[in-house]
C-alpha positions as a LaTeX table, in Angstrom:
\begin{tabular}{lrrr}
\hline
Residue & $x$ (\AA) & $y$ (\AA) & $z$ (\AA) \\
\hline
Ile1 & 0.00 & $-0.01$ & 0.00 \\
His2 & 2.75 & 2.36 & 1.01 \\
Gly3 & 4.62 & 1.81 & $-2.24$ \\
Asn4 & 1.76 & 1.97 & $-4.72$ \\
Glu5 & $-1.02$ & 4.02 & $-3.16$ \\
Gly6 & 0.98 & 7.09 & $-2.13$ \\
Met7 & $-0.21$ & 6.79 & 1.49 \\
Pro8 & 1.93 & 7.56 & 4.54 \\
Lys9 & 2.85 & 4.48 & 6.54 \\
Asp10 & 0.39 & 5.04 & 9.38 \\
Ala11 & $-2.56$ & 5.48 & 6.98 \\
Ala12 & $-1.50$ & 2.37 & 5.08 \\
Phe13 & $-1.30$ & 0.47 & 8.36 \\
Trp14 & $-4.91$ & 1.22 & 9.27 \\
Gln15 & $-6.14$ & 0.27 & 5.79 \\
Phe16 & $-4.36$ & $-3.06$ & 6.19 \\
Leu17 & $-6.01$ & $-3.65$ & 9.57 \\
Tyr18 & $-9.45$ & $-2.78$ & 8.23 \\
Leu19 & $-9.10$ & $-5.59$ & 5.71 \\
Ile20 & $-7.85$ & $-8.04$ & 8.33 \\
Phe21 & $-10.88$ & $-7.29$ & 10.50 \\
Ala22 & $-13.22$ & $-7.72$ & 7.53 \\
Lys23 & $-11.58$ & $-11.08$ & 6.81 \\
Met24 & $-11.93$ & $-12.24$ & 10.41 \\
His25 & $-15.55$ & $-11.10$ & 10.53 \\
Asp26 & $-16.25$ & $-13.08$ & 7.36 \\
Glu27 & $-14.71$ & $-16.21$ & 8.89 \\
Lys28 & $-17.05$ & $-15.97$ & 11.89 \\
Gln29 & $-20.23$ & $-16.00$ & 9.82 \\
Ser30 & $-22.27$ & $-19.19$ & 9.88 \\
Gly31 & $-23.01$ & $-21.14$ & 6.72 \\
Asp32 & $-20.89$ & $-21.64$ & 3.63 \\
Thr33 & $-21.35$ & $-18.23$ & 2.01 \\
Arg34 & $-18.16$ & $-16.17$ & 2.15 \\
Arg35 & $-17.66$ & $-12.61$ & 0.95 \\
Phe36 & $-13.96$ & $-12.05$ & 1.54 \\
Trp37 & $-12.59$ & $-13.81$ & $-1.53$ \\
Ala38 & $-11.34$ & $-13.14$ & $-5.03$ \\
Ala39 & $-11.73$ & $-15.35$ & $-8.06$ \\
Pro40 & $-8.46$ & $-16.14$ & $-9.89$ \\
Thr41 & $-9.00$ & $-13.55$ & $-12.64$ \\
Glu42 & $-11.04$ & $-10.92$ & $-10.78$ \\
Gln43 & $-8.12$ & $-8.76$ & $-9.72$ \\
Phe44 & $-6.97$ & $-8.37$ & $-13.32$ \\
Asp45 & $-9.98$ & $-6.58$ & $-14.80$ \\
Glu46 & $-12.02$ & $-3.56$ & $-13.77$ \\
Glu47 & $-15.34$ & $-5.38$ & $-13.46$ \\
Gly48 & $-13.82$ & $-8.07$ & $-11.22$ \\
Arg49 & $-12.14$ & $-5.49$ & $-8.98$ \\
Lys50 & $-15.44$ & $-3.68$ & $-8.49$ \\
Ala51 & $-17.12$ & $-6.99$ & $-7.62$ \\
Ile52 & $-14.53$ & $-7.57$ & $-4.90$ \\
Arg53 & $-15.13$ & $-4.09$ & $-3.46$ \\
Ala54 & $-18.90$ & $-4.67$ & $-3.53$ \\
Arg55 & $-18.40$ & $-7.75$ & $-1.33$ \\
Val56 & $-15.81$ & $-6.35$ & 1.08 \\
Glu57 & $-17.15$ & $-2.87$ & 1.87 \\
Pro58 & $-20.42$ & $-4.14$ & 3.42 \\
Leu59 & $-18.32$ & $-6.55$ & 5.50 \\
Phe60 & $-16.33$ & $-3.64$ & 6.90 \\
Asp61 & $-19.55$ & $-1.75$ & 7.68 \\
Glu62 & $-20.60$ & $-4.75$ & 9.81 \\
Val63 & $-17.19$ & $-4.75$ & 11.52 \\
Lys64 & $-17.60$ & $-1.08$ & 12.52 \\
Ala65 & $-21.02$ & $-1.82$ & 13.96 \\
Glu66 & $-19.83$ & $-4.87$ & 15.91 \\
Tyr67 & $-16.69$ & $-3.22$ & 17.31 \\
Ser68 & $-18.09$ & 0.24 & 18.02 \\
Ser69 & $-15.72$ & 0.61 & 20.99 \\
Ile70 & $-12.77$ & 0.46 & 18.57 \\
Phe71 & $-14.15$ & 2.10 & 15.42 \\
Arg72 & $-15.67$ & 5.56 & 15.33 \\
Gly73 & $-17.93$ & 4.64 & 12.42 \\
Asn74 & $-16.53$ & 7.08 & 9.85 \\
Glu75 & $-13.63$ & 4.88 & 8.75 \\
Glu76 & $-13.50$ & 3.98 & 5.07 \\
Ile77 & $-11.55$ & 1.64 & 2.84 \\
Thr78 & $-9.83$ & 4.22 & 0.65 \\
Leu79 & $-7.60$ & 1.84 & $-1.30$ \\
Ser80 & $-7.88$ & 1.86 & $-5.08$ \\
Asp81 & $-9.82$ & $-1.00$ & $-6.66$ \\
Arg82 & $-6.52$ & $-2.45$ & $-7.89$ \\
Ala83 & $-4.82$ & $-2.44$ & $-4.48$ \\
Leu84 & $-7.94$ & $-3.71$ & $-2.69$ \\
Ala85 & $-8.35$ & $-6.61$ & $-5.14$ \\
Phe86 & $-4.71$ & $-7.62$ & $-4.79$ \\
Met87 & $-4.79$ & $-7.55$ & $-0.99$ \\
Val88 & $-8.08$ & $-9.46$ & $-0.75$ \\
Ser89 & $-6.73$ & $-12.15$ & $-3.07$ \\
Glu90 & $-3.62$ & $-12.50$ & $-0.88$ \\
Leu91 & $-5.35$ & $-12.43$ & 2.52 \\
Ala92 & $-8.11$ & $-14.80$ & 1.43 \\
Lys93 & $-5.57$ & $-17.64$ & 1.37 \\
Phe94 & $-5.31$ & $-17.70$ & 5.16 \\
Asp95 & $-7.59$ & $-18.84$ & 7.99 \\
Phe96 & $-7.00$ & $-16.31$ & 10.77 \\
Gly97 & $-9.36$ & $-18.05$ & 13.17 \\
Arg98 & $-7.17$ & $-21.15$ & 13.18 \\
Thr99 & $-3.85$ & $-19.30$ & 13.09 \\
Asp100 & $-1.77$ & $-19.68$ & 16.24 \\
Val101 & $-2.19$ & $-16.80$ & 18.72 \\
Asp102 & 1.56 & $-16.33$ & 19.07 \\
Ala103 & 2.08 & $-16.26$ & 15.31 \\
Lys104 & $-0.59$ & $-13.58$ & 14.89 \\
Gly105 & 0.92 & $-11.58$ & 17.73 \\
Ala106 & 4.40 & $-11.77$ & 16.22 \\
Ala107 & 3.18 & $-10.65$ & 12.79 \\
Tyr108 & 1.14 & $-7.83$ & 14.29 \\
Gln109 & 4.00 & $-6.58$ & 16.43 \\
Glu110 & 6.31 & $-6.57$ & 13.40 \\
Ile111 & 3.91 & $-4.44$ & 11.37 \\
Val112 & 2.97 & $-2.10$ & 14.19 \\
Gly113 & 6.54 & $-1.61$ & 15.33 \\
Thr114 & 7.62 & $-0.16$ & 12.01 \\
Asn115 & 4.53 & 1.93 & 11.35 \\
Leu116 & 3.09 & 3.30 & 14.61 \\
Arg117 & 6.02 & 3.81 & 16.94 \\
Gly118 & 5.99 & 7.51 & 17.73 \\
Asp119 & 8.61 & 10.01 & 18.81 \\
Arg120 & 7.68 & 10.12 & 22.50 \\
Gly121 & 10.27 & 7.66 & 23.75 \\
Gln122 & 8.14 & 4.60 & 23.16 \\
Tyr123 & 9.98 & 1.32 & 23.53 \\
Phe124 & 8.29 & $-1.94$ & 22.62 \\
Thr125 & 9.36 & $-4.82$ & 24.89 \\
Pro126 & 11.09 & $-7.63$ & 22.90 \\
Arg127 & 8.85 & $-10.67$ & 22.43 \\
Gly128 & 11.32 & $-12.96$ & 24.17 \\
Ala129 & 11.18 & $-10.86$ & 27.32 \\
Ile130 & 7.38 & $-10.72$ & 27.15 \\
Lys131 & 7.12 & $-14.51$ & 26.92 \\
Leu132 & 9.54 & $-15.03$ & 29.81 \\
Leu133 & 7.71 & $-12.62$ & 32.13 \\
Val134 & 4.29 & $-14.09$ & 31.34 \\
Gln135 & 5.57 & $-17.62$ & 31.94 \\
Met136 & 7.06 & $-16.51$ & 35.28 \\
Leu137 & 3.82 & $-14.83$ & 36.35 \\
Asp138 & 1.78 & $-17.82$ & 35.09 \\
Pro139 & $-1.58$ & $-15.97$ & 35.05 \\
Lys140 & $-4.67$ & $-18.02$ & 35.91 \\
Ala141 & $-8.13$ & $-17.77$ & 34.37 \\
Asp142 & $-9.57$ & $-16.23$ & 37.55 \\
Glu143 & $-6.83$ & $-13.60$ & 37.96 \\
Arg144 & $-6.83$ & $-10.04$ & 36.68 \\
Val145 & $-4.03$ & $-8.85$ & 34.38 \\
Leu146 & $-3.17$ & $-5.17$ & 33.88 \\
Asp147 & $-0.44$ & $-3.63$ & 31.73 \\
Pro148 & $-0.35$ & 0.10 & 32.66 \\
Ala149 & 1.80 & 0.99 & 29.62 \\
Cys150 & 0.48 & $-1.55$ & 27.15 \\
Gly151 & 1.64 & $-0.09$ & 23.84 \\
Thr152 & 0.32 & $-2.40$ & 21.13 \\
Gly153 & $-0.76$ & $-5.06$ & 23.65 \\
Gly154 & 2.18 & $-7.46$ & 23.50 \\
Phe155 & 1.84 & $-8.54$ & 27.14 \\
Leu156 & $-1.94$ & $-8.82$ & 26.81 \\
Val157 & $-1.75$ & $-11.09$ & 23.78 \\
Ala158 & 1.03 & $-13.18$ & 25.36 \\
Thr159 & $-1.29$ & $-13.67$ & 28.35 \\
Leu160 & $-4.03$ & $-14.92$ & 26.03 \\
Asp161 & $-1.55$ & $-17.25$ & 24.33 \\
His162 & $-0.46$ & $-18.59$ & 27.74 \\
Leu163 & $-4.07$ & $-19.23$ & 28.79 \\
Asn164 & $-4.87$ & $-20.74$ & 25.41 \\
Lys165 & $-2.21$ & $-23.37$ & 26.08 \\
Lys166 & $-3.59$ & $-23.92$ & 29.60 \\
Phe167 & $-7.13$ & $-24.42$ & 28.31 \\
His168 & $-5.90$ & $-26.89$ & 25.69 \\
Ala169 & $-3.98$ & $-28.82$ & 28.35 \\
Glu170 & $-7.06$ & $-28.94$ & 30.59 \\
Ala171 & $-9.13$ & $-30.22$ & 27.66 \\
Glu172 & $-6.36$ & $-32.75$ & 26.91 \\
Val173 & $-6.20$ & $-31.72$ & 23.27 \\
Ala174 & $-3.25$ & $-30.48$ & 21.24 \\
Ile175 & $-3.40$ & $-27.04$ & 19.62 \\
Gly176 & $-4.45$ & $-27.48$ & 16.02 \\
Gln177 & $-5.95$ & $-30.93$ & 16.68 \\
Glu178 & $-9.14$ & $-29.82$ & 18.39 \\
Ser179 & $-12.62$ & $-30.47$ & 17.00 \\
Thr180 & $-14.80$ & $-27.53$ & 16.02 \\
Glu181 & $-16.73$ & $-27.90$ & 19.29 \\
Glu182 & $-13.52$ & $-27.95$ & 21.36 \\
Phe183 & $-12.10$ & $-25.00$ & 19.40 \\
Leu184 & $-15.21$ & $-22.87$ & 20.00 \\
Ser185 & $-15.32$ & $-23.82$ & 23.70 \\
Ile186 & $-11.71$ & $-22.75$ & 24.27 \\
Gln187 & $-12.23$ & $-19.60$ & 22.21 \\
Gln188 & $-15.23$ & $-18.70$ & 24.39 \\
Gln189 & $-13.12$ & $-19.12$ & 27.54 \\
Leu190 & $-10.53$ & $-16.75$ & 26.09 \\
Ile191 & $-13.23$ & $-14.21$ & 25.17 \\
Glu192 & $-14.65$ & $-14.31$ & 28.71 \\
Phe193 & $-11.20$ & $-13.82$ & 30.24 \\
Ala194 & $-10.36$ & $-10.94$ & 27.89 \\
Thr195 & $-13.71$ & $-9.27$ & 28.59 \\
Lys196 & $-13.57$ & $-9.53$ & 32.40 \\
Asn197 & $-9.94$ & $-9.80$ & 33.45 \\
Leu198 & $-7.62$ & $-8.32$ & 30.81 \\
Phe199 & $-6.77$ & $-4.61$ & 31.00 \\
Gly200 & $-4.31$ & $-2.25$ & 29.33 \\
Ala201 & $-3.67$ & 1.50 & 29.36 \\
Asp202 & $-1.49$ & 3.83 & 27.33 \\
Phe203 & $-1.30$ & 7.60 & 26.77 \\
Asp204 & $-1.05$ & 7.20 & 22.98 \\
Gln205 & $-4.61$ & 6.85 & 21.68 \\
Phe206 & $-3.45$ & 5.25 & 18.43 \\
Leu207 & $-1.55$ & 2.56 & 20.33 \\
Val208 & $-4.59$ & 1.94 & 22.56 \\
Arg209 & $-6.64$ & 1.31 & 19.44 \\
Ala210 & $-3.90$ & $-0.88$ & 18.01 \\
Ala211 & $-3.79$ & $-2.86$ & 21.28 \\
Gln212 & $-7.56$ & $-3.37$ & 21.23 \\
Met213 & $-7.32$ & $-4.71$ & 17.69 \\
Asn214 & $-4.43$ & $-6.97$ & 18.65 \\
Val215 & $-6.42$ & $-8.52$ & 21.51 \\
Val216 & $-9.51$ & $-9.00$ & 19.34 \\
Met217 & $-7.42$ & $-10.76$ & 16.69 \\
Ala218 & $-5.85$ & $-13.00$ & 19.34 \\
\hline
\end{tabular}
């Protein structure tokens, strides 16, 4: 986006996240009908690109309504039809719902770190240090976790990853080998923990928003 759309990096970053959220929202819908996809030749002609936009933009409208605490409601996908079609065709290859929490967190941190780090002395804790500290603390499902300078939410997501492994161990099922019922049950436990017991704060409003998105993705 940054190279071909003429957008500054931070604007490109948000456009990228809007599409990721639309993709994740599409994966959560029941039934076999999907809207976040691109036929093999669609991205190469004008009519196909417009068809992709016609599917994706309503998805993003639903995202804004569902996550009203994150989105203000006036956000728009401002990518050109060409860029949007290319990105949808690339992202459609992946299943974010089944992607490992730690892998998503690592990818997110890599993107955020190069695009949102400001000039106010922000320092993002290395992932190795985050993992070590969370393992030492060993948070339980009934305990409250607060990061008072959360940045993009690295500690918060690492906590979810730690509990995800705990819940799998309790269910005696390996990560990636669970049935749909087991997967949804563990996901619901993580949602309940994140809703009731997981807290973060930061003085940078853009990082707060980025942290919220990171936790939702995890």
